[in-house]
N, C-alpha and C positions, 0 to 999 in steps of 0.2 A: 804874857800878854792877856790871857784870860784867866779869871779865878774860877776854881772848881765851885760847884754848887754845894753849899754847906747846909741848907735846910731840906727838909723832906718835902717831897711833892705832895700837894694838896690831895692828890689821888691815892695817897697811901697813908691817910691820918688814921691814927689808932682807932680801932673799933670798926673800920670799913670792911675789915675781913669777916666780920660778924654778920654782914648783910646776906641774906640767902640769895643765892644766884641758881638760875635754872640753866640746864644744859640746852644745847640746839635742839636736841630731840625733843625735850619736854616742851619748848617753845612751839615746835612745829607740831606736836600732839594737840596743844591748845588751840592753835590756829586752824589745824585740820578739823578738830571737833567743832569749832564755831562755824566754819563754812558749812559742814554737814548739818549741823543743827539748823542753820539758817535755810538750807535746802529743804530739810524735813518740815519746816514751818510752811514754806510755799507748796511742798508736796500735800500737806495737810489742806490747804487752802483750795488746791486743785481737785483734791478728793471731794470736798464739799460741793463743789460745782459741777464736776463731771466725774462721778465715782467710777471706778474701775478696778478690776482685779489687778492689773499692772501698777497702778498707783498704790494699791494696799499693800502689795509685796514690796514695792520700793520703800515705802514708808517704814514697813517692819525692818527692812534691811539697814535703812539709815538709822533708825533708832538703836539698832544692835551695834553699828559701828560707832555711833556717838557714846553709848555706854561703855564700849570697850575702851576708847580713847580716854574717857573721863574715869577710869578705874572702877567700872561697875555702875556708876551712877546714871539712873536712867534720864534722859532729856525730858524737859518740860513740854508737853504736848498742848498745842492750841485747839480750840473748838471754834469753828467758824460757823456762824448763824446762816449768813446770806452773802453771797458774792454776786456782783453784776456780771452779765454776759459779755461785755466788751473787755472786761478785766481778765479774761481767760488767756488771751494772746500775750498780754503783759506779764502774766504770771508765768506762763511757759518761757518767755524771754529771760525774766528774772532767774528762773530755776536753771536754765541753760548757763547763763553768767556764773550762778554760784556753783554749779557742777564743774564748770571749768577752772574756777579758783581752787576747788577742793582737789581737782586732778593735778593742778601744778604743785600743789603742797604735798600730796600723796606721793607724787613721783620724786619730789625732792628728799623725802624721808623714806623712800623705797618701801612704802606701804602698798603691797600689790592689791590686797583685798579692797582697800578704799580706793585705789586708782581705777580698778576695774569696775567698781560700783559707780564711781563719778563719771567714767566714759560712758557707761551704759545709759545713765541718767541724762548725759548731754545729748546721746543719739535719740533717746525717746522724746525729749522735749524739741529738739529741731525737726523730727518727724511729725511731732504734733503741731508745729508751726507751718508745715507744709513747705511749698517751694519758695516762700518768702525768705528773704535774706535775714539770717539771724544777727541782731545787732551786736556790734563788739563792744564788750563792756569791760 
């Protein structure tokens, strides 16, 4: 009733096996490094607006984690010249959201150090926002 398929699938074309593939762990490392690097950029902006020892320490820990995930390559750091005051709350909300995303990826790859750092940053930014409700992102 049915004839067997006699041609090869387009998904198994010769040369397709030469394409470099990344493992799930490598993909998660890349994603986590990206989230932490974005959080570092926001942290640098916050440090320019409202310098604090906590933000300085957080930035150093974030930079260490990004470098670890990128095989020792240090993240690019931004220099912020001036940030307006109303922008502060938006930065804390964005940092909270980025830390949450980093926490999800860190948890899925069982990276305890990155998960703890992300959770601490979420708490710090939620506290900086005060009793206001943190926007879901």
